Kinemage of the C-alpha trace (Angstrom):
@kinemage 1
@onewidth
@group {chain A} dominant
@subgroup {mainchain}
@vectorlist {calphas} color= white
{ca met a 1} P -6.056 10.120 -7.874
{ca asp a 2} L -3.805 13.159 -7.444
{ca ala a 3} L -2.876 13.866 -3.791
{ca phe a 4} L -6.276 12.381 -2.984
{ca tyr a 5} L -6.876 13.134 0.706
{ca ala a 6} L -5.321 16.594 0.462
{ca ser a 7} L -7.254 17.355 -2.741
{ca val a 8} L -10.544 16.400 -1.063
{ca glu a 9} L -9.721 18.779 1.793
{ca gln a 10} L -8.883 21.604 -0.630
{ca arg a 11} L -12.037 20.958 -2.619
{ca asp a 12} L -14.247 21.109 0.467
{ca asp a 13} L -12.553 24.110 2.093
{ca pro a 14} L -11.840 26.936 -0.370
{ca ala a 15} L -9.508 28.566 2.188
{ca leu a 16} L -7.075 25.667 1.682
{ca arg a 17} L -6.795 25.984 -2.090
{ca gly a 18} L -3.343 26.958 -3.281
{ca arg a 19} L -1.876 26.413 0.182
{ca pro a 20} L 0.469 23.628 1.350
{ca val a 21} L -1.885 21.146 3.009
{ca val a 22} L -0.681 18.186 5.059
{ca val a 23} L -3.245 15.575 6.053
{ca ala a 24} L -2.005 14.338 9.429
{ca trp a 25} L -2.576 14.654 13.124
{ca lys a 26} L 0.011 16.971 14.620
{ca gly a 27} L 2.238 15.366 17.196
{ca ala a 28} L 5.512 13.602 17.816
{ca arg a 29} L 4.200 10.186 16.710
{ca ser a 30} L 2.015 11.166 13.782
{ca val a 31} L 2.891 10.473 10.145
{ca val a 32} L 1.743 12.228 6.986
{ca cys a 33} L -1.265 10.575 5.316
{ca ala a 34} L -1.130 12.864 2.266
{ca ala a 35} L 0.417 16.116 1.108
{ca ser a 36} L -0.896 18.581 -1.449
{ca tyr a 37} L 1.326 19.399 -4.411
{ca glu a 38} L 2.014 22.790 -2.820
{ca ala a 39} L 3.440 20.959 0.211
{ca arg a 40} L 5.353 18.452 -1.905
{ca arg a 41} L 7.413 21.281 -3.360
{ca phe a 42} L 8.982 21.580 0.104
{ca gly a 43} L 9.821 17.863 0.209
{ca val a 44} L 6.815 16.735 2.241
{ca arg a 45} L 5.759 13.171 1.387
{ca ser a 46} L 3.294 10.542 2.586
{ca ala a 47} L 4.472 8.344 5.488
{ca met a 48} L 6.923 11.027 6.602
{ca pro a 49} L 6.894 11.885 10.344
{ca ala a 50} L 4.629 14.884 10.858
{ca leu a 51} L 7.335 16.708 12.827
{ca arg a 52} L 9.705 16.483 9.872
{ca ala a 53} L 6.968 17.753 7.546
{ca glu a 54} L 6.464 20.715 9.852
{ca arg a 55} L 10.189 21.483 9.790
{ca leu a 56} L 10.327 21.256 5.993
{ca cys a 57} L 7.265 23.440 5.523
{ca pro a 58} L 6.522 25.607 8.587
{ca gln a 59} L 3.688 27.347 6.742
{ca ala a 60} L 1.865 24.078 6.063
{ca val a 61} L -1.752 23.736 7.146
{ca phe a 62} L -2.239 20.481 9.052
{ca val a 63} L -5.654 18.877 8.625
{ca pro a 64} L -6.670 15.738 10.554
{ca pro a 65} L -7.713 12.892 8.220
{ca asp a 66} L -11.413 12.219 7.642
{ca phe a 67} L -11.482 8.681 6.273
{ca pro a 68} L -15.290 8.297 6.090
{ca arg a 69} L -15.355 11.298 3.744
{ca tyr a 70} L -12.503 9.931 1.614
{ca lys a 71} L -14.245 6.541 1.408
{ca ala a 72} L -17.447 8.211 0.217
{ca val a 73} L -15.565 9.967 -2.605
{ca ser a 74} L -13.791 6.712 -3.431
{ca arg a 75} L -17.175 5.030 -3.880
{ca gln a 76} L -18.194 7.793 -6.304
{ca ile a 77} L -15.072 7.159 -8.358
{ca arg a 78} L -15.613 3.395 -8.309
{ca ala a 79} L -19.119 3.951 -9.707
{ca ile a 80} L -17.583 5.863 -12.621
{ca phe a 81} L -15.180 2.984 -13.309
{ca glu a 82} L -18.083 0.532 -13.383
{ca arg a 83} L -19.625 2.330 -16.373
{ca tyr a 84} L -16.686 1.140 -18.451
{ca thr a 85} L -15.676 -2.268 -17.061
{ca asp a 86} L -16.469 -4.747 -14.325
{ca arg a 87} L -12.827 -5.819 -14.126
{ca ile a 88} L -11.648 -3.441 -11.410
{ca glu a 89} L -8.946 -4.193 -8.832
{ca pro a 90} L -8.757 -1.530 -6.119
{ca leu a 91} L -5.339 -1.077 -4.530
{ca ser a 92} L -6.451 1.551 -2.028
{ca leu a 93} L -9.069 4.286 -1.725
{ca asp a 94} L -7.373 6.321 -4.457
{ca glu a 95} L -5.882 3.813 -6.889
{ca ala a 96} L -7.095 0.883 -8.991
{ca tyr a 97} L -6.282 -1.271 -11.973
{ca leu a 98} L -8.882 -1.465 -14.751
{ca asp a 99} L -8.876 -4.112 -17.465
{ca val a 100} L -10.597 -2.548 -20.489
{ca ser a 101} L -9.795 -5.282 -23.010
{ca ala a 102} L -13.554 -5.991 -23.178
{ca pro a 103} L -15.131 -2.681 -22.133
{ca arg a 104} L -18.799 -2.024 -21.519
{ca arg a 105} L -18.453 1.091 -23.669
{ca asp a 106} L -16.197 0.725 -26.683
{ca leu a 107} L -14.586 4.077 -27.374
{ca gly a 108} L -12.033 2.644 -29.769
{ca ser a 109} L -9.004 2.516 -27.484
{ca ala a 110} L -7.904 2.237 -23.871
{ca thr a 111} L -6.486 5.749 -24.212
{ca ala a 112} L -9.903 7.169 -25.069
{ca ile a 113} L -11.510 5.285 -22.188
{ca ala a 114} L -8.927 6.644 -19.734
{ca ser a 115} L -9.506 10.190 -20.977
{ca glu a 116} L -13.270 9.896 -20.624
{ca ile a 117} L -12.989 8.409 -17.124
{ca arg a 118} L -10.710 11.242 -16.025
{ca asp a 119} L -13.113 13.804 -17.496
{ca ala a 120} L -16.014 12.201 -15.628
{ca ile a 121} L -14.089 12.207 -12.351
{ca arg a 122} L -13.267 15.890 -12.819
{ca ala a 123} L -16.867 16.803 -13.671
{ca glu a 124} L -18.528 14.777 -10.924
{ca thr a 125} L -16.100 15.110 -8.014
{ca gln a 126} L -14.139 18.283 -8.875
{ca leu a 127} L -10.957 16.246 -8.386
{ca thr a 128} L -8.232 15.241 -10.819
{ca ala a 129} L -6.879 11.812 -11.652
{ca ser a 130} L -3.900 10.536 -13.621
{ca ala a 131} L -3.816 7.372 -15.708
{ca gly a 132} L -1.280 4.963 -17.138
{ca ile a 133} L -2.262 2.941 -20.201
{ca ala a 134} L -0.085 -0.098 -20.838
{ca pro a 135} L -0.149 -3.822 -21.720
{ca asn a 136} L 0.133 -5.042 -18.098
{ca lys a 137} L -0.267 -4.028 -14.470
{ca phe a 138} L 3.393 -3.334 -13.726
{ca leu a 139} L 3.774 -1.018 -16.701
{ca ala a 140} L 0.421 0.692 -16.124
{ca lys a 141} L 1.422 1.444 -12.534
{ca ile a 142} L 4.679 3.027 -13.680
{ca ala a 143} L 2.932 4.946 -16.452
{ca ser a 144} L 0.274 6.331 -14.088
{ca asp a 145} L 2.957 8.333 -12.258
{ca trp a 146} L 4.627 9.622 -15.421
{ca asn a 147} L 2.479 12.696 -16.105
{ca lys a 148} L 1.101 13.489 -12.662
{ca pro a 149} L -0.832 15.509 -11.726
{ca asn a 150} L -3.893 15.495 -13.997
{ca gly a 151} L -2.284 13.677 -16.907
{ca gln a 152} L -1.955 10.339 -18.575
{ca phe a 153} L 0.795 8.409 -20.288
{ca val a 154} L 0.463 5.708 -22.938
{ca leu a 155} L 3.063 2.960 -23.085
{ca lys a 156} L 2.573 1.026 -26.322
{ca pro a 157} L 4.017 -2.486 -26.744
{ca ala a 158} L 6.700 -1.295 -29.160
{ca met a 159} L 7.925 1.218 -26.552
{ca val a 160} L 8.217 -1.226 -23.642
{ca asp a 161} L 11.734 -2.598 -24.072
{ca ala a 162} L 13.501 0.748 -24.386
{ca phe a 163} L 11.318 2.418 -21.750
{ca val a 164} L 11.851 -0.234 -19.077
{ca ala a 165} L 15.598 -0.524 -19.689
{ca leu a 166} L 16.157 3.034 -18.467
{ca leu a 167} L 13.998 2.732 -15.340
{ca pro a 168} L 15.832 3.014 -12.011
{ca val a 169} L 15.298 -0.155 -9.963
{ca gly a 170} L 13.666 1.977 -7.267
{ca lys a 171} L 10.691 2.417 -9.608
{ca ile a 172} L 9.881 -1.294 -9.404
{ca pro a 173} L 7.024 -1.901 -6.949
{ca gly a 174} L 8.403 -3.849 -4.010
{ca val a 175} L 11.933 -2.465 -4.297
{ca gly a 176} L 12.333 -0.280 -1.243
{ca lys a 177} L 15.393 1.520 0.034
{ca val a 178} L 16.887 -1.625 1.611
{ca met a 179} L 16.525 -3.694 -1.562
{ca glu a 180} L 17.736 -0.788 -3.672
{ca ala a 181} L 20.887 -0.618 -1.534
{ca lys a 182} L 21.470 -4.375 -1.898
{ca leu a 183} L 21.185 -4.085 -5.661
{ca ala a 184} L 23.485 -1.062 -5.688
{ca glu a 185} L 26.142 -3.191 -3.955
{ca leu a 186} L 25.970 -5.501 -6.986
{ca gly a 187} L 26.350 -2.584 -9.396
{ca ile a 188} L 22.660 -2.678 -10.343
{ca ala a 189} L 20.986 0.720 -10.705
{ca thr a 190} L 18.628 0.310 -13.672
{ca cys a 191} L 16.441 -2.369 -15.197
{ca ala a 192} L 19.041 -2.736 -17.952
{ca asp a 193} L 21.536 -3.664 -15.218
{ca leu a 194} L 19.088 -6.247 -13.854
{ca arg a 195} L 18.790 -7.814 -17.294
{ca ala a 196} L 22.554 -7.963 -17.687
{ca phe a 197} L 23.052 -9.521 -14.249
{ca gly a 198} L 20.993 -12.500 -15.374
{ca ala a 199} L 18.052 -14.492 -14.056
{ca glu a 200} L 20.097 -17.324 -12.539
{ca ala a 201} L 22.413 -14.981 -10.641
{ca leu a 202} L 19.453 -12.971 -9.313
{ca gln a 203} L 17.707 -16.155 -8.216
{ca ala a 204} L 20.829 -17.334 -6.426
{ca arg a 205} L 20.948 -14.030 -4.538
{ca phe a 206} L 17.273 -13.364 -3.862
{ca gly a 207} L 15.343 -16.580 -4.564
{ca arg a 208} L 11.997 -16.297 -6.323
{ca trp a 209} L 12.039 -12.522 -5.875
{ca gly a 210} L 15.207 -12.436 -7.972
{ca leu a 211} L 13.419 -14.178 -10.834
{ca arg a 212} L 10.507 -11.787 -10.483
{ca leu a 213} L 12.884 -8.817 -10.681
{ca his a 214} L 14.371 -10.185 -13.886
{ca glu a 215} L 10.897 -10.558 -15.420
{ca leu a 216} L 9.869 -7.025 -14.466
{ca ala a 217} L 13.158 -5.658 -15.808
{ca arg a 218} L 12.032 -6.995 -19.193
{ca gly a 219} L 8.515 -5.557 -18.812
{ca ile a 220} L 6.930 -8.979 -18.202
{ca asp a 221} L 3.973 -9.147 -15.805
{ca asp a 222} L 1.342 -11.835 -16.367
{ca arg a 223} L -0.874 -11.007 -13.386
{ca glu a 224} L -4.557 -10.653 -14.188
{ca val a 225} L -6.714 -7.820 -12.895
{ca glu a 226} L -8.508 -9.442 -9.956
{ca ser a 227} L -12.005 -8.059 -9.526
{ca glu a 228} L -12.286 -9.492 -6.016
{ca arg a 229} L -9.058 -9.977 -4.129
{ca leu a 230} L -9.279 -12.310 -1.176
{ca thr a 231} L -7.984 -10.885 2.078
{ca leu a 232} L -4.505 -12.128 2.997
{ca gln a 233} L -4.475 -10.658 6.487
{ca val a 234} L -6.497 -8.666 8.999
{ca ser a 235} L -4.408 -6.414 11.207
{ca ser a 236} L -4.436 -3.443 13.537
{ca glu a 237} L -1.475 -1.431 14.719
{ca asp a 238} L -0.871 1.692 16.731
{ca thr a 239} L 1.961 4.102 17.534
{ca phe a 240} L 2.179 4.912 21.239
{ca pro a 241} L 2.369 8.466 22.612
{ca glu a 242} L 5.644 7.457 24.279
{ca asp a 243} L 8.044 4.533 23.983
{ca leu a 244} L 7.111 1.586 26.215
{ca pro a 245} L 8.907 -1.463 27.632
{ca leu a 246} L 7.799 -4.902 26.486
{ca glu a 247} L 6.034 -5.753 29.730
{ca ala a 248} L 3.830 -2.641 29.452
{ca leu a 249} L 2.377 -3.627 26.070
{ca glu a 250} L -0.299 -6.089 27.219
{ca pro a 251} L -3.262 -3.662 27.474
{ca his a 252} L -2.386 -2.205 24.075
{ca leu a 253} L -2.075 -5.653 22.480
{ca arg a 254} L -5.451 -6.688 23.899
{ca arg a 255} L -7.046 -3.515 22.527
{ca leu a 256} L -5.483 -4.105 19.116
{ca ala a 257} L -6.551 -7.754 19.201
{ca gly a 258} L -10.127 -6.568 19.690
{ca lys a 259} L -9.938 -4.407 16.574
{ca thr a 260} L -8.317 -7.194 14.571
{ca trp a 261} L -10.928 -9.713 15.716
{ca ala a 262} L -13.766 -7.378 14.699
{ca gly a 263} L -12.244 -7.065 11.220
{ca tyr a 264} L -11.787 -10.828 11.052
{ca leu a 265} L -15.461 -11.408 11.875
{ca arg a 266} L -16.425 -9.075 9.018
{ca glu a 267} L -14.206 -11.080 6.670
{ca arg a 268} L -15.713 -14.353 7.886
{ca ala a 269} L -19.194 -12.969 7.255
{ca arg a 270} L -18.220 -12.467 3.591
{ca his a 271} L -16.249 -15.703 3.248
{ca pro a 272} L -17.250 -18.102 6.049
{ca glu a 273} L -15.163 -20.905 4.566
{ca arg a 274} L -11.874 -18.992 5.018
{ca val a 275} L -10.174 -19.386 8.392
{ca ala a 276} L -7.066 -17.541 9.589
{ca arg a 277} L -4.567 -19.849 11.264
{ca thr a 278} L -1.571 -17.617 12.022
{ca val a 279} L -1.278 -14.975 14.741
{ca val a 280} L 1.413 -12.340 14.186
{ca leu a 281} L 2.833 -9.846 16.656
{ca lys a 282} L 4.489 -6.808 15.090
{ca leu a 283} L 6.714 -4.447 17.044
{ca lys a 284} L 8.755 -1.396 16.124
{ca thr a 285} L 11.513 -0.320 18.474
{ca ala a 286} L 12.330 3.248 19.478
{ca asp a 287} L 15.140 3.218 16.908
{ca phe a 288} L 12.656 2.143 14.168
{ca arg a 289} L 13.706 -1.493 13.923
{ca thr a 290} L 10.694 -3.605 12.916
{ca leu a 291} L 10.285 -7.218 13.959
{ca thr a 292} L 7.520 -9.819 13.802
{ca arg a 293} L 6.857 -13.013 15.716
{ca ser a 294} L 4.206 -15.487 14.585
{ca leu a 295} L 2.497 -18.689 15.663
{ca thr a 296} L 0.516 -21.132 13.550
{ca ala a 297} L -1.191 -23.432 16.057
{ca pro a 298} L -2.913 -26.750 15.231
{ca glu a 299} L -6.221 -25.033 15.927
{ca pro a 300} L -6.921 -21.443 14.818
{ca pro a 301} L -7.946 -18.840 17.412
{ca thr a 302} L -11.678 -18.975 18.094
{ca ser a 303} L -12.198 -15.801 20.116
{ca glu a 304} L -10.891 -12.312 20.710
{ca gln a 305} L -9.449 -13.454 24.035
{ca ala a 306} L -7.593 -16.359 22.424
{ca leu a 307} L -6.118 -13.999 19.837
{ca ala a 308} L -5.078 -11.516 22.526
{ca asp a 309} L -3.571 -14.260 24.703
{ca thr a 310} L -1.487 -15.562 21.806
{ca ala a 311} L -0.308 -12.078 20.800
{ca cys a 312} L 0.768 -11.345 24.370
{ca ala a 313} L 2.507 -14.728 24.679
{ca leu a 314} L 4.531 -14.024 21.528
{ca arg a 315} L 6.365 -11.305 23.473
{ca ala a 316} L 8.398 -14.090 25.065
{ca arg a 317} L 9.977 -14.748 21.663
{ca val a 318} L 11.097 -11.170 20.986
{ca gly a 319} L 14.592 -11.781 22.305
{ca leu a 320} L 15.745 -8.179 22.656
{ca pro a 321} L 17.331 -6.666 25.786
{ca ala a 322} L 14.930 -5.811 28.601
{ca ala a 323} L 15.847 -2.132 28.288
{ca thr a 324} L 14.469 -1.989 24.724
{ca arg a 325} L 11.587 0.420 24.248
{ca tyr a 326} L 8.848 0.100 21.626
{ca arg a 327} L 7.065 2.852 19.728
{ca leu a 328} L 4.535 0.724 17.800
{ca ala a 329} L 2.742 -2.600 18.111
{ca gly a 330} L 0.415 -4.537 15.850
{ca val a 331} L -1.684 -7.696 15.994
{ca cys a 332} L -2.439 -9.610 12.807
{ca leu a 333} L -4.377 -12.688 11.729
{ca ser a 334} L -3.084 -14.303 8.545
{ca gly a 335} L -2.513 -17.698 6.951
{ca phe a 336} L -6.030 -17.869 5.558
{ca ala a 337} L -7.056 -21.307 4.349
{ca glu a 338} L -8.517 -21.086 0.849
{ca pro a 339} L -11.746 -22.860 -0.148
{ca asp a 340} L -9.664 -25.544 -1.917
{ca gly a 341} L -7.688 -26.216 1.243
{ca ser a 342} L -4.587 -24.333 0.114
{ca his a 343} L -3.138 -21.330 1.915
{ca ala a 344} L -2.742 -17.808 0.617
{ca gln a 345} L 0.727 -16.309 0.525
{ca asp a 346} L 0.822 -13.664 3.228
{ca asp a 347} L 2.169 -10.146 2.876
{ca leu a 348} L 2.376 -9.387 6.546
{ca phe a 349} L 1.401 -5.836 7.431
{ca gly a 350} L 1.887 -4.901 3.760
């Protein structure tokens, strides 16, 4: 979807149309949930501190997020997808992969299906969507951003090699600013550079992730569209109104543990055989350093209080000076045991 939360707000309030809209609570600790395209022209982006967004675009209209409303629209869009395929993998409220290799309605091509889906979304929700049509998930994700907003881009197999070679490494999902800087130190700026560096050298530097980078740099992605993705973690986190010392975090950690436990019980109701065995404490310091501490005990936590006690106890392993102040904390349950006895690979607080 195109600027989803902001577009829903503009749709539902005509006074916001054509104006720079920022979906965020105003305040020193708030971050931008979404920005309309009018606001993006001023450099406003999702996950940016709200104060910075206000400085970049003083005329912006700040609207507090209304997630129940966004979820309702997301369900409408999901129902449209289901007319064409049952192989749908949601990534968030506003984004999903669709496998249309065996569609419910055969329109002759994936391109035609994407066009009809976008038309239906526009007609039924008065919102616009963009689509990427490609042989695999990695390429479809890249292609979906190519003609935004309200467009689509087709990446045919014969185009893949030349297209991917020119991509900056920052376009690869999972390559953030830190990884991009590490690659830049090696003289790697594009996917062509990744190919030239070689799989063995990348593996020596970055382990399995290095091999994965080399595959993606050649346009290879064998992941299937997963219609039902098992939960890897259940977490809650919060940014405090003011920075706090470590010893003052206990009431906040117990509150967050309660929210995490409630989410865990919902997951157990769906999949009673899956048990989370790892408790994770996440902290972000006043200078934005993020750290995690975890414990996998012989027996998993069996109550909200046990979860909260473990999260609070993990503070003893933080190891930073007593004067350190913290702006954010989170409590997570992960390490889910799969029905076959194996464990899912966690993506903590992803």
